[in-house]
NUKE-261531 format. One record per atom (N, C-alpha, C): atom name; x, y, z. Coordinates in steps of 0.05 Angstrom, whole numbers. Layout:
% residues N
<rec><site>CA</site><c1>X</c1><c2>Y</c2><c3>Z</c3></rec>
...
***
This chain:
% residues 118
<rec><site>N</site><c1>2635</c1><c2>2954</c2><c3>1475</c3></rec>
<rec><site>CA</site><c1>2625</c1><c2>2977</c2><c3>1461</c3></rec>
<rec><site>C</site><c1>2639</c1><c2>2982</c2><c3>1435</c3></rec>
<rec><site>N</site><c1>2665</c1><c2>2975</c2><c3>1434</c3></rec>
<rec><site>CA</site><c1>2681</c1><c2>2979</c2><c3>1410</c3></rec>
<rec><site>C</site><c1>2669</c1><c2>2962</c2><c3>1387</c3></rec>
<rec><site>N</site><c1>2659</c1><c2>2938</c2><c3>1393</c3></rec>
<rec><site>CA</site><c1>2647</c1><c2>2921</c2><c3>1373</c3></rec>
<rec><site>C</site><c1>2622</c1><c2>2934</c2><c3>1361</c3></rec>
<rec><site>N</site><c1>2605</c1><c2>2946</c2><c3>1378</c3></rec>
<rec><site>CA</site><c1>2581</c1><c2>2959</c2><c3>1369</c3></rec>
<rec><site>C</site><c1>2588</c1><c2>2983</c2><c3>1352</c3></rec>
<rec><site>N</site><c1>2607</c1><c2>2999</c2><c3>1360</c3></rec>
<rec><site>CA</site><c1>2616</c1><c2>3023</c2><c3>1345</c3></rec>
<rec><site>C</site><c1>2627</c1><c2>3014</c2><c3>1318</c3></rec>
<rec><site>N</site><c1>2644</c1><c2>2994</c2><c3>1317</c3></rec>
<rec><site>CA</site><c1>2655</c1><c2>2985</c2><c3>1292</c3></rec>
<rec><site>C</site><c1>2634</c1><c2>2973</c2><c3>1274</c3></rec>
<rec><site>N</site><c1>2614</c1><c2>2960</c2><c3>1286</c3></rec>
<rec><site>CA</site><c1>2592</c1><c2>2949</c2><c3>1270</c3></rec>
<rec><site>C</site><c1>2576</c1><c2>2972</c2><c3>1256</c3></rec>
<rec><site>N</site><c1>2571</c1><c2>2993</c2><c3>1272</c3></rec>
<rec><site>CA</site><c1>2556</c1><c2>3016</c2><c3>1260</c3></rec>
<rec><site>C</site><c1>2573</c1><c2>3030</c2><c3>1239</c3></rec>
<rec><site>N</site><c1>2598</c1><c2>3034</c2><c3>1244</c3></rec>
<rec><site>CA</site><c1>2616</c1><c2>3046</c2><c3>1224</c3></rec>
<rec><site>C</site><c1>2617</c1><c2>3028</c2><c3>1199</c3></rec>
<rec><site>N</site><c1>2619</c1><c2>3002</c2><c3>1204</c3></rec>
<rec><site>CA</site><c1>2619</c1><c2>2983</c2><c3>1182</c3></rec>
<rec><site>C</site><c1>2594</c1><c2>2985</c2><c3>1165</c3></rec>
<rec><site>N</site><c1>2571</c1><c2>2989</c2><c3>1178</c3></rec>
<rec><site>CA</site><c1>2546</c1><c2>2993</c2><c3>1163</c3></rec>
<rec><site>C</site><c1>2547</c1><c2>3018</c2><c3>1146</c3></rec>
<rec><site>N</site><c1>2558</c1><c2>3039</c2><c3>1157</c3></rec>
<rec><site>CA</site><c1>2561</c1><c2>3064</c2><c3>1142</c3></rec>
<rec><site>C</site><c1>2580</c1><c2>3059</c2><c3>1118</c3></rec>
<rec><site>N</site><c1>2601</c1><c2>3044</c2><c3>1122</c3></rec>
<rec><site>CA</site><c1>2620</c1><c2>3038</c2><c3>1100</c3></rec>
<rec><site>C</site><c1>2605</c1><c2>3022</c2><c3>1078</c3></rec>
<rec><site>N</site><c1>2590</c1><c2>3001</c2><c3>1086</c3></rec>
<rec><site>CA</site><c1>2576</c1><c2>2985</c2><c3>1067</c3></rec>
<rec><site>C</site><c1>2556</c1><c2>3002</c2><c3>1051</c3></rec>
<rec><site>N</site><c1>2541</c1><c2>3019</c2><c3>1065</c3></rec>
<rec><site>CA</site><c1>2522</c1><c2>3037</c2><c3>1051</c3></rec>
<rec><site>C</site><c1>2537</c1><c2>3054</c2><c3>1031</c3></rec>
<rec><site>N</site><c1>2560</c1><c2>3066</c2><c3>1038</c3></rec>
<rec><site>CA</site><c1>2573</c1><c2>3083</c2><c3>1019</c3></rec>
<rec><site>C</site><c1>2586</c1><c2>3069</c2><c3>996</c3></rec>
<rec><site>N</site><c1>2595</c1><c2>3044</c2><c3>1000</c3></rec>
<rec><site>CA</site><c1>2604</c1><c2>3028</c2><c3>977</c3></rec>
<rec><site>C</site><c1>2580</c1><c2>3022</c2><c3>959</c3></rec>
<rec><site>N</site><c1>2557</c1><c2>3016</c2><c3>971</c3></rec>
<rec><site>CA</site><c1>2533</c1><c2>3011</c2><c3>955</c3></rec>
<rec><site>C</site><c1>2526</c1><c2>3036</c2><c3>939</c3></rec>
<rec><site>N</site><c1>2527</c1><c2>3060</c2><c3>952</c3></rec>
<rec><site>CA</site><c1>2521</c1><c2>3085</c2><c3>938</c3></rec>
<rec><site>C</site><c1>2541</c1><c2>3089</c2><c3>915</c3></rec>
<rec><site>N</site><c1>2566</c1><c2>3082</c2><c3>920</c3></rec>
<rec><site>CA</site><c1>2587</c1><c2>3084</c2><c3>899</c3></rec>
<rec><site>C</site><c1>2579</c1><c2>3067</c2><c3>875</c3></rec>
<rec><site>N</site><c1>2572</c1><c2>3043</c2><c3>880</c3></rec>
<rec><site>CA</site><c1>2564</c1><c2>3024</c2><c3>858</c3></rec>
<rec><site>C</site><c1>2540</c1><c2>3035</c2><c3>843</c3></rec>
<rec><site>N</site><c1>2519</c1><c2>3043</c2><c3>858</c3></rec>
<rec><site>CA</site><c1>2495</c1><c2>3053</c2><c3>846</c3></rec>
<rec><site>C</site><c1>2501</c1><c2>3078</c2><c3>828</c3></rec>
<rec><site>N</site><c1>2516</c1><c2>3096</c2><c3>839</c3></rec>
<rec><site>CA</site><c1>2520</c1><c2>3122</c2><c3>825</c3></rec>
<rec><site>C</site><c1>2541</c1><c2>3120</c2><c3>803</c3></rec>
<rec><site>N</site><c1>2561</c1><c2>3103</c2><c3>806</c3></rec>
<rec><site>CA</site><c1>2582</c1><c2>3102</c2><c3>786</c3></rec>
<rec><site>C</site><c1>2576</c1><c2>3082</c2><c3>764</c3></rec>
<rec><site>N</site><c1>2562</c1><c2>3060</c2><c3>771</c3></rec>
<rec><site>CA</site><c1>2559</c1><c2>3038</c2><c3>751</c3></rec>
<rec><site>C</site><c1>2530</c1><c2>3031</c2><c3>744</c3></rec>
<rec><site>N</site><c1>2511</c1><c2>3037</c2><c3>761</c3></rec>
<rec><site>CA</site><c1>2484</c1><c2>3029</c2><c3>756</c3></rec>
<rec><site>C</site><c1>2464</c1><c2>3052</c2><c3>752</c3></rec>
<rec><site>N</site><c1>2474</c1><c2>3076</c2><c3>751</c3></rec>
<rec><site>CA</site><c1>2458</c1><c2>3100</c2><c3>749</c3></rec>
<rec><site>C</site><c1>2438</c1><c2>3099</c2><c3>726</c3></rec>
<rec><site>N</site><c1>2447</c1><c2>3091</c2><c3>703</c3></rec>
<rec><site>CA</site><c1>2430</c1><c2>3090</c2><c3>679</c3></rec>
<rec><site>C</site><c1>2421</c1><c2>3062</c2><c3>671</c3></rec>
<rec><site>N</site><c1>2425</c1><c2>3043</c2><c3>690</c3></rec>
<rec><site>CA</site><c1>2416</c1><c2>3015</c2><c3>686</c3></rec>
<rec><site>C</site><c1>2388</c1><c2>3012</c2><c3>698</c3></rec>
<rec><site>N</site><c1>2373</c1><c2>2991</c2><c3>691</c3></rec>
<rec><site>CA</site><c1>2346</c1><c2>2988</c2><c3>702</c3></rec>
<rec><site>C</site><c1>2344</c1><c2>2989</c2><c3>732</c3></rec>
<rec><site>N</site><c1>2363</c1><c2>2976</c2><c3>746</c3></rec>
<rec><site>CA</site><c1>2363</c1><c2>2977</c2><c3>775</c3></rec>
<rec><site>C</site><c1>2366</c1><c2>3005</c2><c3>786</c3></rec>
<rec><site>N</site><c1>2386</c1><c2>3019</c2><c3>775</c3></rec>
<rec><site>CA</site><c1>2391</c1><c2>3047</c2><c3>784</c3></rec>
<rec><site>C</site><c1>2367</c1><c2>3065</c2><c3>777</c3></rec>
<rec><site>N</site><c1>2356</c1><c2>3062</c2><c3>754</c3></rec>
<rec><site>CA</site><c1>2332</c1><c2>3078</c2><c3>746</c3></rec>
<rec><site>C</site><c1>2310</c1><c2>3073</c2><c3>766</c3></rec>
<rec><site>N</site><c1>2306</c1><c2>3048</c2><c3>774</c3></rec>
<rec><site>CA</site><c1>2284</c1><c2>3042</c2><c3>793</c3></rec>
<rec><site>C</site><c1>2290</c1><c2>3053</c2><c3>820</c3></rec>
<rec><site>N</site><c1>2315</c1><c2>3051</c2><c3>830</c3></rec>
<rec><site>CA</site><c1>2322</c1><c2>3061</c2><c3>856</c3></rec>
<rec><site>C</site><c1>2319</c1><c2>3091</c2><c3>858</c3></rec>
<rec><site>N</site><c1>2328</c1><c2>3105</c2><c3>837</c3></rec>
<rec><site>CA</site><c1>2328</c1><c2>3135</c2><c3>838</c3></rec>
<rec><site>C</site><c1>2303</c1><c2>3147</c2><c3>826</c3></rec>
<rec><site>N</site><c1>2287</c1><c2>3131</c2><c3>812</c3></rec>
<rec><site>CA</site><c1>2263</c1><c2>3142</c2><c3>800</c3></rec>
<rec><site>C</site><c1>2268</c1><c2>3160</c2><c3>776</c3></rec>
<rec><site>N</site><c1>2290</c1><c2>3156</c2><c3>762</c3></rec>
<rec><site>CA</site><c1>2297</c1><c2>3172</c2><c3>739</c3></rec>
<rec><site>C</site><c1>2287</c1><c2>3159</c2><c3>713</c3></rec>
<rec><site>N</site><c1>2284</c1><c2>3176</c2><c3>693</c3></rec>
<rec><site>CA</site><c1>2280</c1><c2>3165</c2><c3>666</c3></rec>
<rec><site>C</site><c1>2308</c1><c2>3159</c2><c3>654</c3></rec>
<rec><site>N</site><c1>2309</c1><c2>3143</c2><c3>634</c3></rec>
<rec><site>CA</site><c1>2334</c1><c2>3137</c2><c3>621</c3></rec>
<rec><site>C</site><c1>2347</c1><c2>3163</c2><c3>611</c3></rec>
<rec><site>N</site><c1>2331</c1><c2>3180</c2><c3>600</c3></rec>
<rec><site>CA</site><c1>2341</c1><c2>3206</c2><c3>588</c3></rec>
<rec><site>C</site><c1>2354</c1><c2>3223</c2><c3>610</c3></rec>
<rec><site>N</site><c1>2340</c1><c2>3226</c2><c3>633</c3></rec>
<rec><site>CA</site><c1>2351</c1><c2>3243</c2><c3>654</c3></rec>
<rec><site>C</site><c1>2376</c1><c2>3230</c2><c3>666</c3></rec>
<rec><site>N</site><c1>2375</c1><c2>3203</c2><c3>668</c3></rec>
<rec><site>CA</site><c1>2399</c1><c2>3189</c2><c3>679</c3></rec>
<rec><site>C</site><c1>2423</c1><c2>3193</c2><c3>661</c3></rec>
<rec><site>N</site><c1>2419</c1><c2>3191</c2><c3>635</c3></rec>
<rec><site>CA</site><c1>2441</c1><c2>3195</c2><c3>616</c3></rec>
<rec><site>C</site><c1>2452</c1><c2>3224</c2><c3>618</c3></rec>
<rec><site>N</site><c1>2433</c1><c2>3243</c2><c3>621</c3></rec>
<rec><site>CA</site><c1>2442</c1><c2>3271</c2><c3>622</c3></rec>
<rec><site>C</site><c1>2457</c1><c2>3277</c2><c3>648</c3></rec>
<rec><site>N</site><c1>2452</c1><c2>3262</c2><c3>669</c3></rec>
<rec><site>CA</site><c1>2465</c1><c2>3268</c2><c3>695</c3></rec>
<rec><site>C</site><c1>2486</c1><c2>3247</c2><c3>703</c3></rec>
<rec><site>N</site><c1>2492</c1><c2>3229</c2><c3>685</c3></rec>
<rec><site>CA</site><c1>2510</c1><c2>3206</c2><c3>691</c3></rec>
<rec><site>C</site><c1>2537</c1><c2>3215</c2><c3>701</c3></rec>
<rec><site>N</site><c1>2550</c1><c2>3235</c2><c3>689</c3></rec>
<rec><site>CA</site><c1>2576</c1><c2>3243</c2><c3>697</c3></rec>
<rec><site>C</site><c1>2575</c1><c2>3255</c2><c3>726</c3></rec>
<rec><site>N</site><c1>2554</c1><c2>3271</c2><c3>731</c3></rec>
<rec><site>CA</site><c1>2551</c1><c2>3282</c2><c3>758</c3></rec>
<rec><site>C</site><c1>2548</c1><c2>3259</c2><c3>779</c3></rec>
<rec><site>N</site><c1>2532</c1><c2>3239</c2><c3>772</c3></rec>
<rec><site>CA</site><c1>2527</c1><c2>3217</c2><c3>790</c3></rec>
<rec><site>C</site><c1>2553</c1><c2>3201</c2><c3>795</c3></rec>
<rec><site>N</site><c1>2569</c1><c2>3198</c2><c3>774</c3></rec>
<rec><site>CA</site><c1>2594</c1><c2>3184</c2><c3>777</c3></rec>
<rec><site>C</site><c1>2613</c1><c2>3199</c2><c3>796</c3></rec>
<rec><site>N</site><c1>2613</c1><c2>3226</c2><c3>794</c3></rec>
<rec><site>CA</site><c1>2629</c1><c2>3242</c2><c3>812</c3></rec>
<rec><site>C</site><c1>2619</c1><c2>3239</c2><c3>841</c3></rec>
<rec><site>N</site><c1>2593</c1><c2>3239</c2><c3>844</c3></rec>
<rec><site>CA</site><c1>2581</c1><c2>3236</c2><c3>871</c3></rec>
<rec><site>C</site><c1>2588</c1><c2>3208</c2><c3>882</c3></rec>
<rec><site>N</site><c1>2587</c1><c2>3188</c2><c3>865</c3></rec>
<rec><site>CA</site><c1>2594</c1><c2>3161</c2><c3>874</c3></rec>
<rec><site>C</site><c1>2623</c1><c2>3159</c2><c3>882</c3></rec>
<rec><site>N</site><c1>2641</c1><c2>3173</c2><c3>868</c3></rec>
<rec><site>CA</site><c1>2669</c1><c2>3173</c2><c3>875</c3></rec>
<rec><site>C</site><c1>2673</c1><c2>3185</c2><c3>903</c3></rec>
<rec><site>N</site><c1>2659</c1><c2>3206</c2><c3>909</c3></rec>
<rec><site>CA</site><c1>2660</c1><c2>3219</c2><c3>936</c3></rec>
<rec><site>C</site><c1>2651</c1><c2>3199</c2><c3>957</c3></rec>
<rec><site>N</site><c1>2630</c1><c2>3184</c2><c3>951</c3></rec>
<rec><site>CA</site><c1>2620</c1><c2>3164</c2><c3>970</c3></rec>
<rec><site>C</site><c1>2642</c1><c2>3143</c2><c3>975</c3></rec>
<rec><site>N</site><c1>2657</c1><c2>3136</c2><c3>955</c3></rec>
<rec><site>CA</site><c1>2679</c1><c2>3118</c2><c3>958</c3></rec>
<rec><site>C</site><c1>2701</c1><c2>3129</c2><c3>976</c3></rec>
<rec><site>N</site><c1>2706</c1><c2>3155</c2><c3>973</c3></rec>
<rec><site>CA</site><c1>2726</c1><c2>3167</c2><c3>991</c3></rec>
<rec><site>C</site><c1>2717</c1><c2>3167</c2><c3>1020</c3></rec>
<rec><site>N</site><c1>2691</c1><c2>3172</c2><c3>1024</c3></rec>
<rec><site>CA</site><c1>2680</c1><c2>3171</c2><c3>1052</c3></rec>
<rec><site>C</site><c1>2684</c1><c2>3143</c2><c3>1063</c3></rec>
<rec><site>N</site><c1>2677</c1><c2>3123</c2><c3>1048</c3></rec>
<rec><site>CA</site><c1>2679</c1><c2>3095</c2><c3>1057</c3></rec>
<rec><site>C</site><c1>2708</c1><c2>3088</c2><c3>1063</c3></rec>
<rec><site>N</site><c1>2726</c1><c2>3096</c2><c3>1045</c3></rec>
<rec><site>CA</site><c1>2755</c1><c2>3089</c2><c3>1049</c3></rec>
<rec><site>C</site><c1>2766</c1><c2>3104</c2><c3>1073</c3></rec>
<rec><site>N</site><c1>2758</c1><c2>3128</c2><c3>1078</c3></rec>
<rec><site>CA</site><c1>2766</c1><c2>3143</c2><c3>1102</c3></rec>
<rec><site>C</site><c1>2758</c1><c2>3129</c2><c3>1127</c3></rec>
<rec><site>N</site><c1>2733</c1><c2>3119</c2><c3>1127</c3></rec>
<rec><site>CA</site><c1>2723</c1><c2>3105</c2><c3>1151</c3></rec>
<rec><site>C</site><c1>2738</c1><c2>3079</c2><c3>1155</c3></rec>
<rec><site>N</site><c1>2744</c1><c2>3065</c2><c3>1134</c3></rec>
<rec><site>CA</site><c1>2760</c1><c2>3040</c2><c3>1136</c3></rec>
<rec><site>C</site><c1>2788</c1><c2>3046</c2><c3>1147</c3></rec>
<rec><site>N</site><c1>2799</c1><c2>3068</c2><c3>1137</c3></rec>
<rec><site>CA</site><c1>2825</c1><c2>3077</c2><c3>1148</c3></rec>
<rec><site>C</site><c1>2824</c1><c2>3082</c2><c3>1178</c3></rec>
<rec><site>N</site><c1>2804</c1><c2>3097</c2><c3>1186</c3></rec>
<rec><site>CA</site><c1>2800</c1><c2>3103</c2><c3>1215</c3></rec>
<rec><site>C</site><c1>2797</c1><c2>3078</c2><c3>1231</c3></rec>
<rec><site>N</site><c1>2780</c1><c2>3059</c2><c3>1221</c3></rec>
<rec><site>CA</site><c1>2776</c1><c2>3034</c2><c3>1236</c3></rec>
<rec><site>C</site><c1>2801</c1><c2>3018</c2><c3>1238</c3></rec>
<rec><site>N</site><c1>2818</c1><c2>3019</c2><c3>1217</c3></rec>
<rec><site>CA</site><c1>2843</c1><c2>3003</c2><c3>1217</c3></rec>
<rec><site>C</site><c1>2863</c1><c2>3013</c2><c3>1238</c3></rec>
<rec><site>N</site><c1>2859</c1><c2>3038</c2><c3>1248</c3></rec>
<rec><site>CA</site><c1>2877</c1><c2>3049</c2><c3>1268</c3></rec>
<rec><site>C</site><c1>2867</c1><c2>3044</c2><c3>1296</c3></rec>
<rec><site>N</site><c1>2844</c1><c2>3031</c2><c3>1300</c3></rec>
<rec><site>CA</site><c1>2834</c1><c2>3026</c2><c3>1327</c3></rec>
<rec><site>C</site><c1>2827</c1><c2>3053</c2><c3>1340</c3></rec>
<rec><site>N</site><c1>2832</c1><c2>3054</c2><c3>1366</c3></rec>
<rec><site>CA</site><c1>2826</c1><c2>3078</c2><c3>1382</c3></rec>
<rec><site>C</site><c1>2843</c1><c2>3102</c2><c3>1372</c3></rec>
<rec><site>N</site><c1>2867</c1><c2>3096</c2><c3>1362</c3></rec>
<rec><site>CA</site><c1>2883</c1><c2>3118</c2><c3>1351</c3></rec>
<rec><site>C</site><c1>2871</c1><c2>3131</c2><c3>1326</c3></rec>
<rec><site>N</site><c1>2852</c1><c2>3118</c2><c3>1314</c3></rec>
<rec><site>CA</site><c1>2838</c1><c2>3129</c2><c3>1290</c3></rec>
<rec><site>C</site><c1>2813</c1><c2>3144</c2><c3>1296</c3></rec>
<rec><site>N</site><c1>2808</c1><c2>3149</c2><c3>1322</c3></rec>
<rec><site>CA</site><c1>2783</c1><c2>3163</c2><c3>1329</c3></rec>
<rec><site>C</site><c1>2780</c1><c2>3190</c2><c3>1315</c3></rec>
<rec><site>N</site><c1>2801</c1><c2>3205</c2><c3>1313</c3></rec>
<rec><site>CA</site><c1>2799</c1><c2>3231</c2><c3>1300</c3></rec>
<rec><site>C</site><c1>2791</c1><c2>3228</c2><c3>1270</c3></rec>
<rec><site>N</site><c1>2803</c1><c2>3208</c2><c3>1258</c3></rec>
<rec><site>CA</site><c1>2796</c1><c2>3202</c2><c3>1230</c3></rec>
<rec><site>C</site><c1>2767</c1><c2>3194</c2><c3>1228</c3></rec>
<rec><site>N</site><c1>2758</c1><c2>3176</c2><c3>1246</c3></rec>
<rec><site>CA</site><c1>2730</c1><c2>3167</c2><c3>1245</c3></rec>
<rec><site>C</site><c1>2711</c1><c2>3191</c2><c3>1250</c3></rec>
<rec><site>N</site><c1>2718</c1><c2>3208</c2><c3>1269</c3></rec>
<rec><site>CA</site><c1>2701</c1><c2>3232</c2><c3>1274</c3></rec>
<rec><site>C</site><c1>2700</c1><c2>3250</c2><c3>1250</c3></rec>
<rec><site>N</site><c1>2722</c1><c2>3254</c2><c3>1237</c3></rec>
<rec><site>CA</site><c1>2722</c1><c2>3272</c2><c3>1213</c3></rec>
<rec><site>C</site><c1>2704</c1><c2>3260</c2><c3>1191</c3></rec>
<rec><site>N</site><c1>2708</c1><c2>3234</c2><c3>1184</c3></rec>
<rec><site>CA</site><c1>2693</c1><c2>3223</c2><c3>1162</c3></rec>
<rec><site>C</site><c1>2664</c1><c2>3218</c2><c3>1169</c3></rec>
<rec><site>N</site><c1>2658</c1><c2>3210</c2><c3>1193</c3></rec>
<rec><site>CA</site><c1>2630</c1><c2>3208</c2><c3>1202</c3></rec>
<rec><site>C</site><c1>2616</c1><c2>3235</c2><c3>1201</c3></rec>
<rec><site>N</site><c1>2630</c1><c2>3256</c2><c3>1209</c3></rec>
<rec><site>CA</site><c1>2619</c1><c2>3283</c2><c3>1208</c3></rec>
<rec><site>C</site><c1>2613</c1><c2>3291</c2><c3>1179</c3></rec>
<rec><site>N</site><c1>2631</c1><c2>3284</c2><c3>1160</c3></rec>
<rec><site>CA</site><c1>2626</c1><c2>3289</c2><c3>1132</c3></rec>
<rec><site>C</site><c1>2601</c1><c2>3275</c2><c3>1122</c3></rec>
<rec><site>N</site><c1>2598</c1><c2>3250</c2><c3>1130</c3></rec>
<rec><site>CA</site><c1>2574</c1><c2>3234</c2><c3>1123</c3></rec>
<rec><site>C</site><c1>2549</c1><c2>3247</c2><c3>1134</c3></rec>
<rec><site>N</site><c1>2550</c1><c2>3255</c2><c3>1159</c3></rec>
<rec><site>CA</site><c1>2527</c1><c2>3268</c2><c3>1172</c3></rec>
<rec><site>C</site><c1>2519</c1><c2>3293</c2><c3>1157</c3></rec>
<rec><site>N</site><c1>2539</c1><c2>3310</c2><c3>1152</c3></rec>
<rec><site>CA</site><c1>2534</c1><c2>3335</c2><c3>1138</c3></rec>
<rec><site>C</site><c1>2522</c1><c2>3330</c2><c3>1110</c3></rec>
<rec><site>N</site><c1>2534</c1><c2>3311</c2><c3>1095</c3></rec>
<rec><site>CA</site><c1>2523</c1><c2>3305</c2><c3>1069</c3></rec>
<rec><site>C</site><c1>2495</c1><c2>3294</c2><c3>1070</c3></rec>
<rec><site>N</site><c1>2490</c1><c2>3277</c2><c3>1090</c3></rec>
<rec><site>CA</site><c1>2463</c1><c2>3265</c2><c3>1093</c3></rec>
<rec><site>C</site><c1>2442</c1><c2>3285</c2><c3>1102</c3></rec>
<rec><site>N</site><c1>2450</c1><c2>3304</c2><c3>1119</c3></rec>
<rec><site>CA</site><c1>2431</c1><c2>3325</c2><c3>1127</c3></rec>
<rec><site>C</site><c1>2425</c1><c2>3343</c2><c3>1103</c3></rec>
<rec><site>N</site><c1>2446</c1><c2>3351</c2><c3>1088</c3></rec>
<rec><site>CA</site><c1>2442</c1><c2>3367</c2><c3>1065</c3></rec>
<rec><site>C</site><c1>2425</c1><c2>3354</c2><c3>1044</c3></rec>
<rec><site>N</site><c1>2431</c1><c2>3328</c2><c3>1039</c3></rec>
<rec><site>CA</site><c1>2414</c1><c2>3313</c2><c3>1019</c3></rec>
<rec><site>C</site><c1>2386</c1><c2>3310</c2><c3>1029</c3></rec>
<rec><site>N</site><c1>2382</c1><c2>3306</c2><c3>1055</c3></rec>
<rec><site>CA</site><c1>2355</c1><c2>3304</c2><c3>1065</c3></rec>
<rec><site>C</site><c1>2339</c1><c2>3329</c2><c3>1063</c3></rec>
<rec><site>N</site><c1>2352</c1><c2>3352</c2><c3>1066</c3></rec>
<rec><site>CA</site><c1>2339</c1><c2>3378</c2><c3>1064</c3></rec>
<rec><site>C</site><c1>2334</c1><c2>3386</c2><c3>1035</c3></rec>
<rec><site>N</site><c1>2354</c1><c2>3381</c2><c3>1017</c3></rec>
<rec><site>CA</site><c1>2352</c1><c2>3391</c2><c3>990</c3></rec>
<rec><site>C</site><c1>2341</c1><c2>3371</c2><c3>970</c3></rec>
<rec><site>N</site><c1>2343</c1><c2>3345</c2><c3>975</c3></rec>
<rec><site>CA</site><c1>2335</c1><c2>3326</c2><c3>954</c3></rec>
<rec><site>C</site><c1>2312</c1><c2>3308</c2><c3>963</c3></rec>
<rec><site>N</site><c1>2316</c1><c2>3293</c2><c3>985</c3></rec>
<rec><site>CA</site><c1>2296</c1><c2>3273</c2><c3>993</c3></rec>
<rec><site>C</site><c1>2300</c1><c2>3267</c2><c3>1022</c3></rec>
<rec><site>N</site><c1>2279</c1><c2>3268</c2><c3>1038</c3></rec>
<rec><site>CA</site><c1>2281</c1><c2>3264</c2><c3>1067</c3></rec>
<rec><site>C</site><c1>2292</c1><c2>3236</c2><c3>1074</c3></rec>
<rec><site>N</site><c1>2288</c1><c2>3217</c2><c3>1056</c3></rec>
<rec><site>CA</site><c1>2298</c1><c2>3190</c2><c3>1061</c3></rec>
<rec><site>C</site><c1>2329</c1><c2>3189</c2><c3>1064</c3></rec>
<rec><site>N</site><c1>2342</c1><c2>3208</c2><c3>1050</c3></rec>
<rec><site>CA</site><c1>2371</c1><c2>3209</c2><c3>1051</c3></rec>
<rec><site>C</site><c1>2380</c1><c2>3214</c2><c3>1080</c3></rec>
<rec><site>N</site><c1>2366</c1><c2>3231</c2><c3>1094</c3></rec>
<rec><site>CA</site><c1>2373</c1><c2>3235</c2><c3>1122</c3></rec>
<rec><site>C</site><c1>2371</c1><c2>3209</c2><c3>1138</c3></rec>
<rec><site>N</site><c1>2350</c1><c2>3194</c2><c3>1134</c3></rec>
<rec><site>CA</site><c1>2346</c1><c2>3169</c2><c3>1150</c3></rec>
<rec><site>C</site><c1>2367</c1><c2>3148</c2><c3>1142</c3></rec>
<rec><site>N</site><c1>2372</c1><c2>3145</c2><c3>1116</c3></rec>
<rec><site>CA</site><c1>2389</c1><c2>3124</c2><c3>1106</c3></rec>
<rec><site>C</site><c1>2419</c1><c2>3131</c2><c3>1110</c3></rec>
<rec><site>N</site><c1>2426</c1><c2>3156</c2><c3>1105</c3></rec>
<rec><site>CA</site><c1>2455</c1><c2>3163</c2><c3>1105</c3></rec>
<rec><site>C</site><c1>2463</c1><c2>3177</c2><c3>1131</c3></rec>
<rec><site>N</site><c1>2449</c1><c2>3197</c2><c3>1139</c3></rec>
<rec><site>CA</site><c1>2458</c1><c2>3213</c2><c3>1162</c3></rec>
<rec><site>C</site><c1>2453</c1><c2>3200</c2><c3>1189</c3></rec>
<rec><site>N</site><c1>2430</c1><c2>3188</c2><c3>1193</c3></rec>
<rec><site>CA</site><c1>2423</c1><c2>3177</c2><c3>1219</c3></rec>
<rec><site>C</site><c1>2442</c1><c2>3155</c2><c3>1229</c3></rec>
<rec><site>N</site><c1>2449</c1><c2>3134</c2><c3>1212</c3></rec>
<rec><site>CA</site><c1>2468</c1><c2>3114</c2><c3>1222</c3></rec>
<rec><site>C</site><c1>2496</c1><c2>3127</c2><c3>1229</c3></rec>
<rec><site>N</site><c1>2504</c1><c2>3146</c2><c3>1212</c3></rec>
<rec><site>CA</site><c1>2530</c1><c2>3159</c2><c3>1217</c3></rec>
<rec><site>C</site><c1>2529</c1><c2>3176</c2><c3>1242</c3></rec>
<rec><site>N</site><c1>2506</c1><c2>3189</c2><c3>1247</c3></rec>
<rec><site>CA</site><c1>2503</c1><c2>3205</c2><c3>1270</c3></rec>
<rec><site>C</site><c1>2505</c1><c2>3189</c2><c3>1296</c3></rec>
<rec><site>N</site><c1>2492</c1><c2>3166</c2><c3>1296</c3></rec>
<rec><site>CA</site><c1>2493</c1><c2>3148</c2><c3>1319</c3></rec>
<rec><site>C</site><c1>2522</c1><c2>3139</c2><c3>1323</c3></rec>
<rec><site>N</site><c1>2535</c1><c2>3130</c2><c3>1302</c3></rec>
<rec><site>CA</site><c1>2563</c1><c2>3121</c2><c3>1304</c3></rec>
<rec><site>C</site><c1>2581</c1><c2>3144</c2><c3>1314</c3></rec>
<rec><site>N</site><c1>2577</c1><c2>3168</c2><c3>1303</c3></rec>
<rec><site>CA</site><c1>2593</c1><c2>3191</c2><c3>1311</c3></rec>
<rec><site>C</site><c1>2589</c1><c2>3197</c2><c3>1341</c3></rec>
<rec><site>N</site><c1>2565</c1><c2>3197</c2><c3>1350</c3></rec>
<rec><site>CA</site><c1>2560</c1><c2>3202</c2><c3>1379</c3></rec>
<rec><site>C</site><c1>2575</c1><c2>3181</c2><c3>1396</c3></rec>
<rec><site>N</site><c1>2573</c1><c2>3156</c2><c3>1388</c3></rec>
<rec><site>CA</site><c1>2586</c1><c2>3135</c2><c3>1404</c3></rec>
<rec><site>C</site><c1>2616</c1><c2>3137</c2><c3>1403</c3></rec>
<rec><site>N</site><c1>2627</c1><c2>3144</c2><c3>1380</c3></rec>
<rec><site>CA</site><c1>2657</c1><c2>3148</c2><c3>1379</c3></rec>
<rec><site>C</site><c1>2665</c1><c2>3170</c2><c3>1397</c3></rec>
<rec><site>N</site><c1>2650</c1><c2>3192</c2><c3>1398</c3></rec>
<rec><site>CA</site><c1>2657</c1><c2>3215</c2><c3>1414</c3></rec>
<rec><site>C</site><c1>2654</c1><c2>3208</c2><c3>1444</c3></rec>
<rec><site>N</site><c1>2633</c1><c2>3194</c2><c3>1451</c3></rec>
<rec><site>CA</site><c1>2628</c1><c2>3187</c2><c3>1479</c3></rec>
<rec><site>C</site><c1>2648</c1><c2>3167</c2><c3>1490</c3></rec>
<rec><site>N</site><c1>2654</c1><c2>3147</c2><c3>1473</c3></rec>
<rec><site>CA</site><c1>2671</c1><c2>3125</c2><c3>1483</c3></rec>
<rec><site>C</site><c1>2698</c1><c2>3129</c2><c3>1469</c3></rec>
***
């Protein structure tokens, strides 16, 4: 079960590193514009905010890596950071785009439940 939990948490980490890269470095590039559906003008106007958001995603990923590095002793750390991801994903799904819930919150929610149960 530990392997399944770590795989799910690893997926959440990879997603948040991907979000970091998208928001900090690709926000106003063709790939980022396509992913987020922004115009170049709106992307340039919101670039600093996106970079800040990307940095937070990096903190979430690093917190989960920290928790995973502690094994079972890191369960409290995993629970905290997975809870943060779930809350952010639910908020984003409600306020911005429903896909955020599916992409961000759902995998973290499954991992969180498994960490708590096992």
